[in-house]
C-alpha positions, 0 to 999 in steps of 0.5 A: 467516520473511519476506514475499516481494517478490511478497507485498509488492507484492500488498499495495501492489496491494491498497491501490490497489484498496481505495482506488481512488477516492483514486488515480484521478479516473476512479473516479467515472465510469460505467466506473471502473477498479480503482485499477491505473491508477497501478500503474507509479507506485506500484511505483517505489522510494522513491528514484525517486519524485517528491514528487508521486508519493509524495503520489498513491500509497502507497510500498513500502519494505524493513524498514530504512525503519522499522527493522522486523525483517528480512523485513518491509516498510513502506508509507507514504502521507501525501500529500494524496491519501491517505485519512485514517487509511487504515492502520486500515481493516478492509476493507484488512486483510480484503482483504490477508488474502484476497489473500495467503491469510493469509500476511501480517499488516498493522499500523499503525505510525502514521496514514500508515505500514503495517507488513507482516509474516509472519502 
């Protein structure tokens, strides 16, 4: 079993929405957005992101980046904009389970990299 690219991108979107205040200064305004204002940057492949873009947004990688089982993915976000220990967020786990109808299991690899696996 494997995680589809669409489900992997759904997890990435869920991270942006869960931690919207960290990805967009406008989130503290009267009309905040939902974190998707940086989607075009976040969805770029690791190879085409600048270091500043990697600091500002989480980055989706295939299974080879962290030597995970084939069909799994990893997401890293270790820059200055990343929330402390974001990978341990119960809210993120709950949100991912909801938006993927339980097809996806996430697990911290370390304090800045999240493993994305079939449930």
